[in-house]
C-alpha positions in Angstrom: -134.9 -154.7 -74.9 -131.0 -153.5 -75.6 -129.8 -151.9 -78.7 -126.7 -152.7 -80.2 -124.7 -151.0 -83.3 -122.4 -153.1 -85.5 -119.6 -151.4 -87.0 -117.2 -153.5 -89.0 -115.9 -152.9 -92.9 -116.7 -156.6 -93.4 -120.0 -157.7 -94.3 -119.8 -160.7 -93.3 -119.5 -159.8 -89.9 -121.3 -157.8 -89.7 -123.8 -160.3 -90.7 -122.4 -162.6 -88.1 -122.0 -160.9 -85.0 -126.0 -159.6 -85.7 -127.4 -162.6 -85.8 -126.1 -163.7 -82.9 -127.3 -161.0 -80.8 -130.4 -161.5 -82.8 -130.7 -164.9 -81.2 -131.0 -163.5 -78.0 -134.9 -161.8 -77.5 -133.9 -159.3 -74.8 -131.7 -157.7 -77.8 -132.1 -156.1 -81.0 -129.6 -154.8 -83.2 -131.0 -151.3 -84.9 -128.4 -150.5 -86.8 -125.1 -152.0 -88.9 -122.6 -149.5 -90.3 -119.3 -150.5 -92.4 -117.1 -147.6 -91.2 -116.5 -145.6 -88.2 -117.6 -142.9 -89.8 -121.1 -144.4 -90.5 -120.7 -146.0 -87.8 -120.5 -142.1 -85.3 -123.4 -140.9 -87.4 -125.5 -143.6 -86.5 -124.4 -143.6 -82.8 -125.5 -139.7 -82.4 -128.8 -141.1 -84.6 -129.8 -144.5 -83.0 -128.8 -144.3 -79.8 -128.3 -147.9 -79.1 -127.8 -149.0 -75.4 -123.7 -151.1 -76.7 -121.6 -150.6 -79.6 -119.4 -153.8 -81.4 -116.7 -151.2 -83.3 -113.8 -152.8 -85.3 -110.2 -151.5 -85.6 -109.4 -151.5 -88.9 -111.3 -149.4 -91.0 -111.6 -147.5 -94.1 -112.5 -143.6 -93.9 -112.2 -143.3 -89.9 -110.7 -146.6 -88.2 -112.4 -147.9 -84.7 -109.8 -146.2 -82.6 -111.0 -142.7 -84.1 -114.2 -143.0 -84.0 -114.2 -144.7 -80.5 -112.6 -141.3 -79.6 -114.7 -139.6 -80.9 -117.7 -141.6 -79.4 -116.4 -141.4 -76.1 -116.1 -137.1 -76.1 -118.9 -136.5 -77.9 -122.0 -139.2 -76.2 -119.7 -142.1 -73.9 -121.4 -145.6 -73.9 -119.6 -149.0 -73.5 -117.8 -150.4 -77.1 -116.6 -153.4 -77.1 -113.9 -153.6 -79.6 -114.0 -156.6 -82.9 -110.0 -157.9 -82.1 -108.5 -160.6 -84.4 -105.7 -162.8 -81.5 -102.9 -161.2 -82.4 -100.0 -158.9 -81.1 -100.9 -156.1 -83.1 -104.8 -156.9 -82.4 -103.7 -157.2 -79.2 -102.0 -153.6 -79.6 -104.8 -151.8 -80.6 -107.7 -153.2 -78.7 -105.1 -152.1 -75.3 -104.7 -149.0 -76.8 -108.5 -149.1 -77.6 -109.7 -150.0 -73.5 -107.1 -146.8 -72.0 -109.0 -144.7 -74.1 -113.3 -145.8 -72.9 -113.7 -149.5 -74.9 -115.3 -151.9 -71.9 -113.9 -154.5 -73.5 -113.2 -156.6 -76.8 -114.7 -160.3 -78.8 -112.3 -162.7 -80.9 -112.7 -161.5 -85.1 -112.2 -164.6 -86.6 -114.8 -166.9 -85.7 -114.4 -170.7 -86.9 -115.9 -172.6 -88.7 -115.6 -175.3 -86.4 -119.8 -175.4 -84.5 -118.3 -175.5 -80.9 -116.3 -172.5 -81.3 -118.7 -170.1 -82.6 -121.7 -171.2 -79.7 -118.8 -169.8 -77.5 -118.7 -166.7 -79.0 -122.2 -166.4 -79.4 -122.9 -167.5 -75.7 -119.3 -164.9 -74.5 -120.9 -161.7 -77.3 -124.5 -162.0 -75.6 -123.3 -162.0 -71.7 -120.9 -159.3 -72.5 -122.9 -157.1 -74.2 -126.2 -157.5 -71.5 -123.1 -157.2 -68.6 -121.9 -153.6 -70.2 -125.4 -152.2 -71.0 -127.0 -153.0 -67.7 -124.1 -151.2 -66.3 -124.2 -148.3 -68.2 -120.2 -147.0 -67.8 -120.7 -143.4 -69.1 -118.4 -142.9 -65.3 -115.8 -145.1 -66.9 -116.5 -143.5 -70.0 -116.0 -139.9 -70.0 -113.0 -140.3 -67.3 -111.4 -142.7 -69.6 -111.5 -139.6 -72.2 -110.5 -136.5 -69.6 -107.1 -135.6 -69.8 -104.6 -137.9 -68.6 -103.2 -136.5 -64.8 -99.8 -137.8 -64.4 -100.3 -139.1 -61.1 -96.8 -139.5 -58.1 -96.5 -143.0 -57.2 -97.3 -143.3 -53.6 -94.1 -143.4 -51.3 -92.7 -147.4 -50.0 -91.8 -146.2 -47.1 -93.8 -146.9 -44.1 -92.8 -145.7 -40.6 -94.3 -149.7 -39.5 -91.2 -151.2 -40.5 -90.7 -154.6 -42.9 -93.7 -155.0 -44.5 -95.4 -158.0 -42.8 -96.7 -159.4 -46.1 -94.6 -159.6 -49.5 -97.2 -161.2 -52.5 -99.5 -159.1 -53.7 -102.1 -161.6 -56.4 -104.6 -159.8 -58.3 -107.4 -161.3 -59.7 -109.5 -159.3 -62.6 -111.5 -159.9 -65.5 -114.0 -157.9 -68.1 -112.6 -154.0 -68.1 -109.1 -154.7 -66.2 -106.1 -154.2 -68.7 -106.4 -150.0 -67.8 -107.5 -150.7 -63.9 -104.5 -153.2 -63.7 -102.2 -150.2 -65.4 -103.6 -148.0 -63.1 -102.3 -149.4 -59.9 -99.3 -150.7 -60.6 -98.0 -147.6 -62.6 -98.6 -146.0 -59.5 -96.4 -148.3 -57.4 -92.7 -147.4 -56.4 -89.5 -148.9 -58.1 -89.4 -149.6 -54.5 -92.3 -151.9 -53.9 -91.7 -153.9 -51.2 -93.7 -157.4 -52.9 -93.8 -159.1 -55.4 -97.2 -159.3 -58.0 -98.5 -161.7 -59.6 -102.1 -161.0 -62.4 -104.4 -163.4 -63.0 -106.2 -160.9 -66.3 -108.8 -162.7 -68.5 -107.1 -162.7 -71.9 -106.2 -164.6 -75.3 -102.9 -166.3 -75.6 -101.8 -163.8 -78.0 -103.2 -160.4 -75.7 -100.8 -161.3 -72.9 -97.5 -160.6 -73.6 -98.2 -157.3 -75.1 -99.9 -156.3 -72.1 -97.7 -157.1 -70.2 -94.7 -154.9 -71.8 -97.7 -152.0 -71.9 -97.7 -152.3 -68.3 -93.6 -153.1 -67.9 -93.7 -149.5 -70.2 -95.0 -147.5 -67.6 -94.4 -148.2 -64.8 -91.4 -148.1 -62.0 -91.5 -151.4 -61.4 -90.7 -154.1 -63.5 -93.0 -156.8 -65.3 -93.3 -159.4 -67.2 -95.7 -162.0 -68.8 -94.8 -165.1 -66.2 -92.6 -168.6 -67.1 -92.0 -171.0 -64.9 -88.5 -170.9 -63.1 -89.1 -167.2 -62.5 -88.2 -166.0 -58.7 -90.7 -164.0 -57.1 -88.9 -160.5 -56.0 -90.2 -157.6 -54.2 -91.3 -154.3 -56.8 -91.8 -157.3 -60.3 -95.1 -158.2 -61.5 -95.7 -161.3 -63.0 -98.5 -161.7 -65.8 -100.2 -165.6 -66.4 -100.0 -166.5 -69.8 -103.8 -166.5 -71.6 -104.7 -169.9 -71.7 -103.1 -171.0 -68.7 -102.5 -170.7 -64.7 -99.8 -169.8 -62.9 -99.3 -171.0 -59.6 -96.5 -169.9 -56.8 -94.0 -172.7 -55.3 -92.7 -172.0 -51.6 -88.9 -173.2 -52.2 -86.7 -173.1 -49.0 -85.0 -170.1 -49.8 -87.2 -167.9 -52.5 -90.8 -168.7 -54.3 -91.1 -170.0 -58.0 -93.8 -168.9 -60.3 -95.7 -172.5 -62.4 -96.8 -172.1 -65.5 -99.6 -175.2 -66.2 -102.3 -176.3 -68.2 -104.2 -178.0 -64.5 -107.0 -177.5 -63.3 -107.8 -178.4 -67.2 -110.9 -177.6 -66.4 -111.1 -174.4 -64.5 -113.5 -172.5 -66.2 -110.6 -169.1 -66.6 -107.7 -169.9 -67.9 -105.7 -168.2 -66.1 -108.0 -168.8 -63.0 -107.5 -166.2 -60.2 -109.2 -168.7 -57.9 -106.2 -171.2 -58.9 -103.4 -168.4 -58.2 -104.8 -166.8 -55.3 -105.3 -170.7 -53.8 -101.5 -171.1 -54.4 -101.0 -168.2 -52.7 -102.2 -169.3 -49.6 -100.9 -172.7 -49.7 -97.6 -171.0 -50.4 -97.3 -168.1 -47.7 -100.0 -167.7 -45.8 -100.6 -164.3 -44.0 -98.2 -162.9 -46.2 -100.8 -163.2 -49.0 -102.0 -160.0 -50.2 -105.6 -160.4 -52.2 -106.9 -158.1 -54.8 -110.2 -158.1 -57.1 -110.6 -155.8 -59.0 -113.5 -155.7 -62.5 -114.9 -158.6 -64.1 -118.3 -161.0 -64.6 -118.5 -163.8 -62.5 -117.3 -164.6 -59.5 -113.2 -165.7 -60.6 -111.7 -165.1 -57.2 -114.0 -165.6 -54.5 -112.9 -169.1 -53.1 -109.3 -167.9 -53.7 -109.7 -165.5 -51.7 -112.2 -167.5 -48.7 -108.6 -169.5 -48.8 -106.2 -166.8 -48.0 -108.8 -165.5 -45.5 -108.2 -168.6 -43.7 -104.4 -168.9 -43.6 -104.0 -165.1 -42.3 -104.2 -163.3 -45.3 -106.0 -159.8 -46.5 -108.2 -159.5 -49.1 -109.3 -156.0 -51.1 -111.8 -155.7 -53.8 -112.8 -152.5 -56.6 -115.2 -150.6 -55.6 -118.9 -150.8 -57.2 -118.6 -147.5 -58.3 -115.5 -147.5 -59.8 -116.2 -151.1 -61.3 -116.1 -151.4 -65.4 -118.7 -154.3 -64.3 -119.2 -155.2 -61.0 -118.9 -159.1 -60.5 -115.9 -160.4 -58.8 -115.5 -157.6 -56.4 -119.4 -158.4 -55.4 -118.7 -162.1 -55.1 -115.9 -161.5 -51.9 -118.0 -158.3 -50.8 -120.8 -160.3 -50.5 -119.4 -163.1 -48.8 -117.8 -160.8 -46.1 -114.6 -161.4 -47.0 -113.0 -158.2 -48.1 -110.9 -156.8 -45.6 -111.3 -152.8 -47.4 -113.7 -152.0 -50.4 -112.0 -149.5 -52.6 -111.7 -146.8 -54.6 -110.1 -147.7 -57.8 -108.0 -143.6 -57.4 -107.3 -145.5 -54.0 -105.9 -148.5 -54.8 -102.3 -148.3 -55.1 -102.2 -147.0 -51.5 -104.4 -149.0 -50.6 -101.9 -151.6 -51.7 -99.2 -150.5 -50.1 -101.2 -150.1 -46.6 -102.1 -153.0 -46.5 -98.4 -154.7 -46.7 -98.0 -153.6 -43.2 -101.3 -154.8 -41.3 
């Protein structure tokens, strides 16, 4: 039985989240709290497996409570976030502090929306509870170490790969930030990123990455030209694909395929990289639930490209990389701390 504590200053939200979770026989809500101070006390007393945490609360806000949890008794925390720019920035900060993911605060009265939110909430609670994530939370709470960017120059001369495609989901923002902030300004390839994230989040996410990285990062727009030392984040709710022109590679933002399980989709992105540049592509699959990206990596490998998968021990959720590894598609399985250096080295292989 998975024990969950719900922390929210809204009585409606406490009731709504509790009701959704209680529908699953494998989950029990052991307590509810109206603010971070009460929530922190209940974490200490009830020892829940998972905590859902609102951000804006009186007496003690969610970020402050999260910091205390990560320092004292690390465990998976899901933030309850409004789908706004301000909500996105606070949620991204929470994930830097150790939160593993978020759930939307807006519970629509449309039954289909509620059913989808309920399903996603239950799936996330079950997945993060199974992983425990204590090693991730503890690392997030540790003092941040400034790492020098990896060196761009290599004895091998010019790189043989000039496009890096990253697929990532649950737990992804701090992982992507760690990798991109470790790359040098003269990184010799363009980067395209499919991070499962709502539309309101991808702009602030790209801006945050740009502010901490030596390379340039932006939310992708149709017509962007892929350049070395530049990264492009797929807009939430839409796909990005690459279009190889005579003298340049362009980014295209599209709604097709409309029936894709995830939008943006790592499969759609990486398959387009395979078609556009073939063996010049490097696929990187990071932490996340499900298997998005696996088919795209298969297509890329079929064209002579290479693939990296994040290691089980450093993933928040070992779903997407596991699918690649189990199908023997990964050329290397890489710890997060070594991923930037491995990406650089594989541009020359």
